[in-house]
All heavy atoms as an XYZ file, in Angstrom:
876
protein
N       0.832     -1.171      0.000
C       0.000      0.000      0.000
C       0.886      1.247      0.000
O       1.859      1.330      0.710
C      -0.895      0.012      1.236
C      -1.732      1.268      1.307
S      -2.517      1.600      2.896
C      -3.802      0.405      2.888
N       0.535      2.226     -0.827
C       1.283      3.474     -0.892
C       0.886      4.373      0.279
O      -0.281      4.526      0.575
C       0.973      4.223     -2.191
C       1.402      3.519     -3.433
C       1.001      4.346     -4.639
C       1.257      3.620     -5.919
N       0.808      4.362     -7.082
N       1.876      4.943      0.930
C       1.608      5.914      1.986
C       1.574      7.299      1.353
O       2.422      7.643      0.550
C       2.697      5.850      3.049
C       2.463      6.833      4.168
C       3.572      6.769      5.189
C       3.306      7.807      6.252
N       4.417      7.961      7.142
N       0.587      8.068      1.692
C       0.470      9.421      1.156
C       0.399     10.422      2.298
O      -0.252     10.190      3.305
C      -0.787      9.575      0.310
C      -0.787      8.731     -0.931
C       0.212      9.275     -1.923
N       0.097      8.549     -3.155
C       1.114      8.214     -3.907
N       2.335      8.522     -3.552
N       0.955      7.569     -5.023
N       1.057     11.531      2.103
C       0.953     12.659      3.019
C       0.045     13.683      2.366
O       0.031     13.826      1.151
C       2.328     13.268      3.273
C       3.364     12.343      3.896
C       4.714     13.029      3.953
C       2.941     11.913      5.282
N      -0.696     14.398      3.162
C      -1.611     15.388      2.617
C      -1.181     16.781      3.018
O      -0.832     17.021      4.169
C      -3.041     15.113      3.106
C      -3.562     13.807      2.629
C      -3.489     12.673      3.411
C      -4.097     13.697      1.362
C      -3.955     11.459      2.964
C      -4.559     12.482      0.894
C      -4.491     11.358      1.697
N      -1.214     17.672      2.067
C      -0.852     19.062      2.308
C      -2.101     19.837      2.697
O      -2.858     20.280      1.835
C      -0.216     19.650      1.049
C       0.193     21.095      1.222
O       0.122     21.606      2.353
O       0.593     21.701      0.224
N      -2.325     19.978      3.969
C      -3.501     20.704      4.455
C      -3.438     22.184      4.108
O      -4.464     22.859      4.071
C      -3.645     20.516      5.955
S      -3.870     18.795      6.427
N      -2.235     22.701      3.854
C      -2.077     24.117      3.531
C      -2.452     24.450      2.090
O      -2.507     25.626      1.732
C      -0.643     24.568      3.804
C      -0.355     24.673      5.284
O      -1.314     24.866      6.062
O       0.820     24.549      5.663
N      -2.721     23.441      1.274
C      -3.061     23.732     -0.122
C      -4.294     24.625     -0.218
O      -4.431     25.406     -1.148
C      -3.257     22.455     -0.928
C      -4.482     21.666     -0.568
C      -4.552     20.386     -1.367
C      -5.616     19.485     -0.790
N      -5.306     18.105     -0.940
N      -5.183     24.532      0.770
C      -6.398     25.344      0.753
C      -6.088     26.823      0.954
O      -6.914     27.683      0.633
C      -7.373     24.851      1.822
C      -7.800     23.444      1.530
C      -7.271     22.299      2.060
C      -8.799     23.034      0.603
N      -7.896     21.195      1.515
C      -8.849     21.620      0.625
C      -9.673     23.713     -0.234
C      -9.719     20.876     -0.156
C     -10.548     22.981     -1.021
C     -10.571     21.582     -0.978
N      -4.912     27.138      1.463
C      -4.502     28.533      1.663
C      -3.770     29.079      0.440
O      -3.515     30.282      0.361
C      -3.601     28.633      2.895
C      -4.303     28.219      4.169
C      -3.331     28.158      5.332
C      -3.994     27.554      6.557
N      -3.048     27.196      7.590
N      -3.417     28.221     -0.488
C      -2.682     28.621     -1.688
C      -3.660     29.268     -2.675
O      -4.622     28.626     -3.106
C      -2.033     27.380     -2.306
C      -1.210     27.674     -3.534
O      -1.397     28.735     -4.175
O      -0.384     26.823     -3.892
N      -3.433     30.541     -3.041
C      -4.345     31.216     -3.978
C      -4.539     30.441     -5.277
O      -5.643     30.425     -5.829
C      -3.672     32.563     -4.228
C      -2.837     32.797     -3.012
C      -2.373     31.429     -2.584
N      -3.483     29.787     -5.775
C      -3.620     29.003     -7.010
C      -4.668     27.901     -6.823
O      -5.566     27.746     -7.647
C      -2.273     28.372     -7.410
C      -2.447     27.293     -8.430
C      -2.670     27.478     -9.771
C      -2.460     25.885     -8.205
N      -2.821     26.249    -10.383
C      -2.691     25.255     -9.446
C      -2.298     25.080     -7.079
C      -2.764     23.876     -9.589
C      -2.368     23.703     -7.217
C      -2.596     23.112     -8.463
N      -4.565     27.160     -5.754
C      -5.487     26.046     -5.517
C      -6.909     26.559     -5.261
O      -7.873     26.007     -5.776
C      -4.988     25.213     -4.334
C      -5.777     23.945     -4.116
C      -5.523     22.813     -4.877
C      -6.770     23.884     -3.152
C      -6.241     21.650     -4.682
C      -7.497     22.722     -2.948
C      -7.232     21.609     -3.715
O      -7.955     20.459     -3.527
N      -7.018     27.621     -4.477
C      -8.346     28.180     -4.172
C      -9.082     28.616     -5.425
O     -10.305     28.509     -5.505
C      -8.211     29.392     -3.242
C      -7.982     29.044     -1.812
C      -8.244     30.244     -0.911
N      -7.785     31.524     -1.419
C      -6.705     32.155     -0.991
N      -5.945     31.630     -0.064
N      -6.383     33.328     -1.495
N      -8.347     29.126     -6.415
C      -8.976     29.661     -7.618
C      -9.250     28.591     -8.685
O      -9.899     28.880     -9.685
C      -8.109     30.769     -8.212
C      -8.054     31.987     -7.315
C      -7.088     33.025     -7.857
C      -6.956     34.170     -6.869
N      -5.938     35.139     -7.272
N      -8.750     27.369     -8.468
C      -9.027     26.302     -9.429
C     -10.521     26.025     -9.489
O     -11.192     26.018     -8.456
C      -8.334     25.002     -9.010
C      -6.880     24.791     -9.350
C      -6.388     23.479     -8.739
C      -6.639     24.797    -10.844
N     -11.048     25.767    -10.682
C     -12.430     25.297    -10.759
C     -12.549     23.983     -9.965
O     -11.594     23.201     -9.908
C     -12.643     25.054    -12.258
C     -11.635     25.940    -12.929
C     -10.447     25.951    -12.004
N     -13.686     23.724     -9.342
C     -13.839     22.532     -8.501
C     -13.413     21.226     -9.160
O     -12.789     20.385     -8.505
C     -15.332     22.528     -8.160
C     -15.728     23.971     -8.225
C     -14.891     24.557     -9.332
N     -13.698     21.050    -10.434
C     -13.322     19.792    -11.086
C     -11.813     19.620    -11.136
O     -11.289     18.510    -11.009
C     -13.948     19.663    -12.496
C     -13.713     18.262    -13.055
C     -13.406     20.708    -13.456
C     -14.246     17.133    -12.206
N     -11.075     20.722    -11.278
C      -9.621     20.603    -11.329
C      -9.009     20.468     -9.933
O      -7.931     19.906     -9.795
C      -9.010     21.747    -12.137
C      -9.370     21.665    -13.590
C      -9.986     22.712    -14.235
C      -9.128     20.508    -14.316
C     -10.339     22.625    -15.573
C      -9.482     20.401    -15.656
C     -10.089     21.464    -16.283
N      -9.697     20.948     -8.903
C      -9.274     20.641     -7.537
C      -9.389     19.134     -7.310
O      -8.477     18.504     -6.773
C     -10.128     21.380     -6.509
C      -9.808     22.826     -6.349
C     -10.700     23.446     -5.283
C     -10.438     24.930     -5.240
N     -11.621     25.690     -4.939
N     -10.527     18.590     -7.703
C     -10.747     17.155     -7.556
C      -9.720     16.372     -8.366
O      -9.122     15.399     -7.876
C     -12.163     16.795     -8.013
C     -12.556     15.330     -7.951
C     -12.533     14.816     -6.522
C     -13.951     15.156     -8.564
N      -9.455     16.788     -9.586
C      -8.494     16.095    -10.443
C      -7.080     16.201     -9.870
O      -6.320     15.236     -9.887
C      -8.563     16.651    -11.865
C      -7.675     15.951    -12.853
C      -7.477     14.580    -12.813
C      -7.037     16.668    -13.848
C      -6.656     13.935    -13.732
C      -6.222     16.036    -14.772
C      -6.026     14.671    -14.709
N      -6.704     17.363     -9.340
C      -5.378     17.536     -8.738
C      -5.202     16.561     -7.576
O      -4.185     15.896     -7.456
C      -5.174     18.978     -8.289
C      -3.815     19.232     -7.726
C      -3.487     19.434     -6.419
C      -2.575     19.283     -8.448
N      -2.127     19.620     -6.286
C      -1.544     19.530     -7.531
C      -2.248     19.151     -9.802
C      -0.209     19.641     -7.894
C      -0.914     19.266    -10.168
C       0.085     19.503     -9.228
N      -6.228     16.468     -6.718
C      -6.165     15.530     -5.598
C      -6.079     14.090     -6.098
O      -5.356     13.276     -5.526
C      -7.368     15.714     -4.674
C      -7.340     17.036     -3.958
O      -6.282     17.624     -3.749
N      -8.499     17.528     -3.592
N      -6.818     13.785     -7.155
C      -6.761     12.460     -7.770
C      -5.336     12.148     -8.239
O      -4.819     11.051     -8.005
C      -7.746     12.390     -8.944
C      -7.619     11.148     -9.769
C      -8.260      9.972     -9.397
C      -6.858     11.146    -10.940
C      -8.144      8.816    -10.166
C      -6.731      9.999    -11.699
C      -7.377      8.843    -11.316
O      -7.251      7.711    -12.075
N      -4.698     13.115     -8.895
C      -3.328     12.921     -9.368
C      -2.378     12.625     -8.215
O      -1.562     11.706     -8.292
C      -2.824     14.156    -10.125
C      -3.407     14.413    -11.491
C      -2.887     15.746    -12.036
C      -3.089     13.290    -12.452
N      -2.489     13.404     -7.150
C      -1.613     13.206     -5.996
C      -1.812     11.829     -5.369
O      -0.860     11.219     -4.885
C      -1.849     14.298     -4.952
C      -1.499     15.723     -5.380
C      -1.888     16.710     -4.291
C      -0.033     15.859     -5.745
N      -3.035     11.342     -5.388
C      -3.340     10.040     -4.791
C      -3.039      8.864     -5.708
O      -2.913      7.738     -5.229
C      -4.817      9.966     -4.396
C      -5.163     10.853     -3.220
O      -4.240     11.286     -2.504
O      -6.360     11.117     -3.019
N      -2.927      9.105     -7.005
C      -2.808      7.995     -7.947
C      -1.526      7.961     -8.761
O      -1.341      7.057     -9.573
C      -4.019      7.979     -8.892
C      -5.249      7.526     -8.174
O      -5.449      6.335     -7.972
N      -6.067      8.468     -7.730
N      -0.645      8.924     -8.556
C       0.628      8.882     -9.273
C       1.542      7.847     -8.623
O       1.290      7.376     -7.513
C       1.286     10.259     -9.297
S       1.849     10.871     -7.700
N       2.582      7.477     -9.331
C       3.572      6.555     -8.776
C       4.302      7.238     -7.616
O       4.241      8.456     -7.472
C       4.578      6.146     -9.864
C       3.954      5.391    -11.020
C       3.396      4.031    -10.623
O       3.822      3.471     -9.596
O       2.522      3.531    -11.344
N       5.006      6.475     -6.830
C       5.655      7.028     -5.640
C       6.721      8.073     -5.983
O       7.161      8.804     -5.110
C       6.230      5.923     -4.765
S       7.493      4.933     -5.555
N       7.125      8.163     -7.236
C       8.104      9.179     -7.643
C       7.427     10.368     -8.340
O       8.089     11.287     -8.769
C       9.186      8.576     -8.544
C       8.640      7.878     -9.747
C       8.339      8.430    -10.976
C       8.320      6.497     -9.860
N       7.844      7.484    -11.823
C       7.821      6.279    -11.167
C       8.397      5.418     -8.983
C       7.400      5.024    -11.602
C       7.980      4.175     -9.432
C       7.491      3.993    -10.724
N       6.090     10.343     -8.458
C       5.376     11.492     -8.998
C       4.964     11.392    -10.450
O       4.491     12.370    -11.026
N       5.098     10.229    -11.054
C       4.719     10.062    -12.466
C       3.318      9.475    -12.555
O       2.938      8.600    -11.783
C       5.716      9.144    -13.169
C       5.497      9.051    -14.669
C       6.599      8.258    -15.365
O       7.571      7.850    -14.706
O       6.474      8.038    -16.572
N       2.534      9.977    -13.521
C       1.177      9.498    -13.758
C       1.005      9.211    -15.233
O       1.350     10.036    -16.082
C       0.159     10.541    -13.295
C      -1.266     10.156    -13.528
C      -1.984      9.191    -12.872
C      -2.169     10.737    -14.470
N      -3.267      9.135    -13.352
C      -3.405     10.086    -14.340
C      -2.041     11.752    -15.424
C      -4.518     10.407    -15.123
C      -3.150     12.073    -16.193
C      -4.370     11.405    -16.039
N       0.486      8.036    -15.546
C       0.208      7.664    -16.933
C      -1.235      8.063    -17.234
O      -2.173      7.492    -16.661
C       0.391      6.163    -17.140
C       0.154      5.722    -18.557
C       0.391      4.231    -18.717
C       0.150      3.824    -20.165
N       0.374      2.395    -20.361
N      -1.433      9.043    -18.109
C      -2.787      9.522    -18.380
C      -3.716      8.423    -18.896
O      -3.343      7.623    -19.755
C      -2.578     10.593    -19.464
C      -1.196     11.080    -19.235
C      -0.427      9.847    -18.821
N      -4.876      8.386    -18.313
C      -5.946      7.486    -18.730
C      -7.241      8.257    -18.525
O      -7.881      8.158    -17.484
C      -5.921      6.203    -17.898
C      -6.947      5.177    -18.338
O      -7.923      5.565    -19.039
O      -6.805      3.999    -17.967
N      -7.589      9.084    -19.518
C      -8.736      9.975    -19.353
C     -10.039      9.201    -19.216
O     -10.958      9.654    -18.530
C      -8.817     10.991    -20.497
O      -8.896     10.334    -21.733
N     -10.129      8.015    -19.821
C     -11.353      7.219    -19.705
C     -11.563      6.786    -18.241
O     -12.643      6.961    -17.675
C     -11.293      5.998    -20.609
C     -12.542      5.139    -20.548
C     -12.444      3.906    -21.433
O     -11.572      3.845    -22.323
O     -13.266      2.995    -21.220
N     -10.525      6.217    -17.629
C     -10.627      5.782    -16.239
C     -10.815      6.972    -15.305
O     -11.664      6.948    -14.402
C      -9.382      4.987    -15.824
C      -9.335      4.562    -14.352
C     -10.500      3.626    -14.017
C      -8.002      3.908    -14.039
N     -10.042      8.023    -15.524
C     -10.134      9.208    -14.676
C     -11.536      9.806    -14.734
O     -12.130     10.106    -13.692
C      -9.083     10.252    -15.098
O      -7.793      9.645    -15.037
C      -9.114     11.462    -14.198
N     -12.080      9.965    -15.922
C     -13.424     10.522    -16.067
C     -14.459      9.626    -15.393
O     -15.384     10.115    -14.736
C     -13.766     10.701    -17.550
O     -12.913     11.665    -18.126
N     -14.297      8.323    -15.525
C     -15.216      7.384    -14.879
C     -15.162      7.529    -13.363
O     -16.188      7.642    -12.690
C     -14.882      5.943    -15.291
C     -15.661      4.909    -14.550
C     -16.997      4.666    -14.857
C     -15.073      4.179    -13.529
C     -17.725      3.715    -14.158
C     -15.791      3.223    -12.825
C     -17.124      2.996    -13.141
N     -13.953      7.543    -12.807
C     -13.795      7.607    -11.358
C     -14.246      8.943    -10.769
O     -14.779      8.992     -9.664
C     -12.341      7.329    -10.962
C     -11.860      5.903    -11.217
C     -10.371      5.788    -10.932
C     -12.647      4.899    -10.390
N     -14.024     10.031    -11.503
C     -14.400     11.353    -11.001
C     -15.839     11.728    -11.336
O     -16.353     12.717    -10.833
C     -13.437     12.414    -11.528
C     -11.973     12.248    -11.114
C     -11.144     13.405    -11.636
C     -11.819     12.085     -9.616
N     -16.470     10.935    -12.210
C     -17.873     11.163    -12.524
C     -18.138     12.285    -13.495
O     -19.265     12.759    -13.618
N     -17.112     12.721    -14.207
C     -17.266     13.778    -15.203
C     -16.109     13.697    -16.193
O     -15.044     13.180    -15.874
C     -17.326     15.168    -14.536
O     -17.668     16.139    -15.522
C     -16.010     15.531    -13.880
N     -16.336     14.209    -17.381
C     -15.308     14.204    -18.423
C     -14.172     15.148    -18.025
O     -14.411     16.276    -17.599
C     -15.915     14.653    -19.749
C     -15.085     14.334    -20.957
C     -15.029     12.834    -21.261
O     -15.989     12.122    -20.947
O     -14.008     12.399    -21.811
N     -12.937     14.666    -18.147
C     -11.760     15.471    -17.833
C     -11.021     15.812    -19.123
O     -10.625     14.912    -19.868
C     -10.798     14.717    -16.882
C     -11.481     14.405    -15.556
C      -9.517     15.508    -16.658
C     -11.865     15.609    -14.740
N     -10.851     17.090    -19.381
C     -10.087     17.560    -20.528
C      -8.645     17.742    -20.052
O      -8.348     18.686    -19.307
C     -10.669     18.875    -21.043
C      -9.951     19.426    -22.253
O      -8.731     19.168    -22.426
O     -10.597     20.135    -23.042
N      -7.767     16.839    -20.468
C      -6.387     16.852    -19.971
C      -5.638     18.117    -20.368
O      -4.841     18.643    -19.586
C      -5.641     15.607    -20.440
C      -6.202     14.271    -19.934
C      -5.365     13.107    -20.459
C      -6.271     14.240    -18.418
N      -5.878     18.616    -21.565
C      -5.191     19.839    -22.000
C      -5.656     21.041    -21.185
O      -4.851     21.908    -20.818
C      -5.411     20.079    -23.501
C      -4.749     19.035    -24.378
C      -3.270     18.860    -24.051
O      -2.512     19.818    -23.942
N      -2.854     17.606    -23.887
N      -6.934     21.095    -20.890
C      -7.458     22.177    -20.055
C      -6.915     22.067    -18.630
O      -6.594     23.073    -17.992
C      -8.994     22.140    -20.044
C      -9.631     23.350    -19.426
C      -9.369     24.649    -20.174
O      -9.154     24.641    -21.401
O      -9.371     25.705    -19.501
N      -6.770     20.851    -18.150
C      -6.195     20.633    -16.825
C      -4.766     21.157    -16.785
O      -4.377     21.854    -15.838
C      -6.234     19.147    -16.473
N      -3.976     20.832    -17.804
C      -2.594     21.307    -17.847
C      -2.532     22.837    -17.838
O      -1.670     23.426    -17.188
C      -1.867     20.759    -19.070
C      -1.446     19.301    -18.992
C      -0.921     18.815    -20.335
C      -0.402     19.098    -17.897
N      -3.453     23.478    -18.542
C      -3.490     24.944    -18.547
C      -3.765     25.494    -17.146
O      -3.249     26.539    -16.768
C      -4.561     25.455    -19.515
C      -4.221     25.276    -20.965
C      -5.362     25.788    -21.826
C      -5.182     25.369    -23.265
N      -6.355     25.721    -24.096
N      -4.585     24.788    -16.395
C      -4.903     25.226    -15.035
C      -3.786     24.905    -14.060
O      -3.572     25.629    -13.092
C      -6.209     24.580    -14.561
C      -7.429     25.298    -15.059
O      -7.903     26.220    -14.423
N      -7.924     24.878    -16.218
N      -3.072     23.812    -14.282
C      -2.007     23.401    -13.370
C      -0.712     24.164    -13.626
O       0.004     24.501    -12.695
C      -1.750     21.900    -13.465
C      -2.934     21.045    -13.074
C      -3.044     19.754    -13.537
C      -3.940     21.524    -12.255
C      -4.118     18.954    -13.171
C      -5.025     20.744    -11.884
C      -5.106     19.450    -12.347
N      -0.399     24.420    -14.871
C       0.816     25.152    -15.238
C       0.439     26.590    -15.548
O      -0.124     26.879    -16.589
C       1.504     24.500    -16.440
C       2.045     23.135    -16.108
O       2.419     22.858    -14.979
N       2.101     22.258    -17.096
N       0.743     27.466    -14.620
C       0.365     28.871    -14.768
C       1.603     29.702    -15.101
O       2.723     29.191    -15.121
C      -0.276     29.374    -13.459
O       0.676     29.252    -12.395
C      -1.525     28.575    -13.114
N       1.386     30.970    -15.327
C       2.503     31.841    -15.662
C       3.507     31.950    -14.513
O       4.681     32.201    -14.741
C       1.997     33.229    -16.045
O       1.280     33.794    -14.967
N       3.050     31.745    -13.280
C       3.957     31.869    -12.139
C       4.614     30.554    -11.742
O       5.646     30.564    -11.073
C       3.238     32.474    -10.932
C       2.123     31.577    -10.400
O       1.377     31.029    -11.218
O       2.016     31.441     -9.166
N       4.051     29.402    -12.149
C       4.648     28.139    -11.734
C       4.206     26.977    -12.620
O       3.021     26.816    -12.900
C       4.269     27.830    -10.283
C       4.946     26.594     -9.732
C       4.708     26.458     -8.254
C       5.421     25.234     -7.733
N       5.241     25.060     -6.297
N       5.181     26.170    -12.998
C       4.879     24.936    -13.713
C       4.802     23.824    -12.673
O       5.722     23.615    -11.886
C       5.959     24.611    -14.749
C       5.615     23.380    -15.556
C       6.629     23.088    -16.644
O       7.668     23.718    -16.750
N       6.319     22.091    -17.459
N       3.685     23.107    -12.650
C       3.456     22.056    -11.669
C       3.518     20.659    -12.272
O       3.734     19.690    -11.556
C       2.107     22.270    -10.987
C       2.091     23.518    -10.126
C       0.690     23.901     -9.672
N       0.741     25.094     -8.844
C       0.757     26.334     -9.327
N       0.714     26.548    -10.629
N       0.818     27.369     -8.510
N       3.309     20.576    -13.590
C       3.299     19.284    -14.278
C       4.174     19.371    -15.520
O       4.040     20.302    -16.312
C       1.860     18.888    -14.710
C       1.866     17.583    -15.488
C       0.931     18.805    -13.510
N       5.059     18.408    -15.666
C       5.863     18.285    -16.880
C       5.345     17.070    -17.638
O       5.131     16.009    -17.042
C       7.331     18.083    -16.530
C       8.222     17.899    -17.740
C       9.665     17.645    -17.332
O      10.053     17.816    -16.190
N      10.460     17.219    -18.280
N       5.148     17.232    -18.925
C       4.709     16.111    -19.752
C       5.942     15.509    -20.418
O       6.678     16.200    -21.122
C       3.672     16.555    -20.803
C       3.245     15.372    -21.657
C       2.470     17.205    -20.133
N       6.168     14.222    -20.156
C       7.299     13.514    -20.752
C       7.020     13.221    -22.222
O       5.856     13.198    -22.647
C       7.545     12.192    -20.020
C       8.111     12.340    -18.634
C       7.697     11.484    -17.629
C       9.061     13.297    -18.322
C       8.219     11.576    -16.348
C       9.592     13.406    -17.049
C       9.170     12.544    -16.058
N       8.075     12.948    -23.014
C       7.881     12.600    -24.422
C       6.935     11.411    -24.631
O       6.230     11.350    -25.636
C       9.292     12.268    -24.911
C      10.190     13.080    -24.029
C       9.510     13.072    -22.685
N       6.875     10.496    -23.668
C       5.973      9.342    -23.809
C       4.534      9.682    -23.433
O       3.659      8.823    -23.470
C       6.472      8.156    -22.975
C       6.411      8.403    -21.478
O       5.969      9.440    -21.007
N       6.873      7.428    -20.713
N       4.279     10.934    -23.028
C       2.932     11.374    -22.686
C       2.609     11.312    -21.208
O       1.604     11.864    -20.770
N       3.441     10.629    -20.425
C       3.206     10.565    -18.985
C       3.439     11.927    -18.349
O       4.217     12.736    -18.854
C       4.110      9.520    -18.327
C       3.701      8.109    -18.671
O       2.712      7.873    -19.362
N       4.465      7.151    -18.210
N       2.771     12.155    -17.240
C       2.897     13.409    -16.512
C       3.812     13.206    -15.318
O       3.786     12.164    -14.670
C       1.542     13.871    -16.000
C       0.567     14.308    -17.052
C       0.618     14.048    -18.392
C      -0.624     15.041    -16.832
N      -0.468     14.592    -19.024
C      -1.255     15.213    -18.086
C      -1.221     15.580    -15.701
C      -2.453     15.903    -18.219
C      -2.415     16.264    -15.845
C      -3.025     16.431    -17.100
N       4.594     14.246    -15.014
C       5.442     14.227    -13.828
C       5.055     15.417    -12.965
O       5.117     16.569    -13.397
C       6.920     14.301    -14.219
C       7.846     14.286    -13.046
C       7.914     13.189    -12.203
C       8.657     15.371    -12.775
C       8.768     13.168    -11.100
C       9.522     15.365    -11.686
C       9.570     14.261    -10.844
N       4.636     15.144    -11.721
C       4.261     16.197    -10.785
C       5.537     16.732    -10.141
O       6.168     16.063     -9.338
C       3.304     15.646     -9.735
C       2.086     14.898    -10.284
C       1.189     14.416     -9.165
C       1.312     15.740    -11.267
N       5.912     17.929    -10.538
C       7.249     18.445    -10.258
C       7.604     18.570     -8.777
O       8.732     18.312     -8.399
C       7.438     19.782    -10.969
C       7.464     19.660    -12.495
C       7.361     21.025    -13.155
C       8.732     18.953    -12.943
N       6.697     18.948     -7.929
C       7.018     19.125     -6.509
C       6.690     17.901     -5.661
O       6.861     17.915     -4.451
C       6.269     20.332     -5.940
C       6.801     21.645     -6.472
O       7.959     21.670     -6.947
O       6.066     22.650     -6.422
N       6.216     16.845     -6.294
C       5.736     15.686     -5.554
C       6.819     15.054     -4.686
O       6.611     14.817     -3.494
C       5.163     14.650     -6.519
C       4.530     13.475     -5.827
C       3.246     13.563     -5.334
C       5.223     12.294     -5.658
C       2.654     12.492     -4.683
C       4.648     11.212     -5.004
C       3.361     11.318     -4.519
N       7.980     14.778     -5.266
C       9.047     14.116     -4.511
C       9.504     14.948     -3.329
O       9.705     14.424     -2.234
C      10.243     13.805     -5.409
C      10.017     12.584     -6.239
O       9.641     11.542     -5.722
N      10.230     12.704     -7.531
N       9.692     16.227     -3.537
C      10.161     17.088     -2.452
C       9.148     17.105     -1.310
O       9.510     17.011     -0.144
C      10.442     18.504     -2.952
C      10.981     19.391     -1.855
C      12.311     19.268     -1.435
C      10.167     20.294     -1.202
C      12.809     20.052     -0.407
C      10.655     21.081     -0.171
C      11.972     20.946      0.216
O      12.450     21.717      1.243
N       7.863     17.207     -1.656
C       6.839     17.247     -0.613
C       6.764     15.916      0.139
O       6.685     15.880      1.359
C       5.468     17.583     -1.198
C       4.394     17.577     -0.153
C       4.241     18.649      0.701
C       3.562     16.484     -0.003
C       3.271     18.636      1.697
C       2.583     16.466      0.991
C       2.439     17.541      1.836
N       6.797     14.812     -0.592
C       6.654     13.496      0.031
C       7.880     13.086      0.846
O       7.759     12.467      1.887
C       6.398     12.418     -1.018
C       5.033     12.478     -1.650
C       3.938     12.021     -0.711
O       3.546     12.735      0.199
N       3.451     10.836     -0.930
N       9.064     13.393      0.313
C      10.281     12.828      0.891
C      11.280     13.861      1.383
O      12.298     13.506      1.967
C      10.973     11.927     -0.140
C      10.036     10.916     -0.735
C       9.646     11.006     -2.067
C       9.527      9.872      0.028
C       8.777     10.077     -2.620
C       8.667      8.944     -0.522
C       8.289      9.058     -1.849
O       7.429      8.140     -2.379
N      11.049     15.130      1.106
C      12.025     16.147      1.473
C      13.182     16.142      0.494
O      13.066     15.703     -0.644
N      14.301     16.608      0.928
C      15.504     16.662      0.099
C      15.980     15.239     -0.184
O      16.247     14.475      0.735
C      16.566     17.446      0.857
C      17.571     18.201      0.040
C      17.007     19.144     -0.991
O      16.158     19.977     -0.668
O      17.455     19.034     -2.137
N      16.047     14.866     -1.470
C      16.503     13.524     -1.831
C      18.009     13.403     -1.648
O      18.752     14.346     -1.910
C      16.117     13.189     -3.278
C      14.622     13.118     -3.567
C      14.406     12.785     -5.041
C      13.930     12.093     -2.687
N      18.454     12.228     -1.222
C      19.864     12.009     -0.954
C      20.241     10.571     -1.310
O      19.532      9.632     -0.956
C      20.150     12.260      0.527
O      21.434     11.794      0.866
N      21.346     10.410     -2.035
C      21.809      9.079     -2.381
C      22.247      8.286     -1.152
O      22.275      7.052     -1.163
C      22.966      9.167     -3.380
C      22.527      9.583     -4.759
C      23.663      9.550     -5.771
O      24.637      8.799     -5.565
O      23.569     10.285     -6.755
N      22.573      8.977     -0.075
C      23.017      8.272      1.140
C      21.849      7.713      1.948
O      22.060      6.919      2.854
C      23.846      9.210      2.021
O      23.049     10.297      2.463
N      20.626      8.078      1.593
C      19.441      7.577      2.293
C      18.896      6.365      1.526
O      18.498      6.493      0.368
C      18.388      8.672      2.399
S      16.860      8.100      3.169
N      18.899      5.205      2.167
C      18.431      3.987      1.501
C      17.005      4.091      0.986
O      16.679      3.547     -0.070
C      18.566      2.770      2.436
C      19.990      2.352      2.617
O      20.834      2.577      1.756
N      20.290      1.742      3.745
N      16.131      4.793      1.703
C      14.744      4.946      1.272
C      14.620      5.755     -0.014
O      13.660      5.599     -0.754
C      13.936      5.592      2.380
N      15.613      6.596     -0.301
C      15.553      7.445     -1.490
C      16.179      6.783     -2.723
O      15.959      7.233     -3.840
C      16.273      8.767     -1.233
C      15.593      9.619     -0.221
N      16.145     10.768      0.258
C      14.404      9.492      0.439
C      15.341     11.326      1.153
N      14.279     10.559      1.286
N      16.959      5.752     -2.530
C      17.689      5.153     -3.655
C      16.796      4.667     -4.801
O      17.131      4.883     -5.948
C      18.600      4.040     -3.149
C      19.811      4.592     -2.418
C      20.733      3.500     -1.953
C      21.904      4.123     -1.221
N      22.836      3.121     -0.715
N      15.657      4.013     -4.504
C      14.819      3.568     -5.620
C      14.331      4.734     -6.447
O      14.179      4.661     -7.625
C      13.654      2.855     -4.941
C      14.139      2.471     -3.605
C      15.149      3.518     -3.227
């Protein structure tokens, strides 16, 4: 089972507060369903089914990546990488820490 930490302060972040409700829900979904290193393989059919509404991935990226901060990087293979995920989950990564090596 994956252990997840939750950022209770996200509700104080103006970016998060201003997100349309569906993208707040989708952002939380991403945080809960990405791999332990922050990568998510897009599956709009499954995501839309689970969230109960159609998700426009390009529109989501526009909402997540703003002029002040990029939050998601799209890899050449189409997978998404949540840029701050590792730092938030694990802190400063270090090769000397066995838990960080994978």
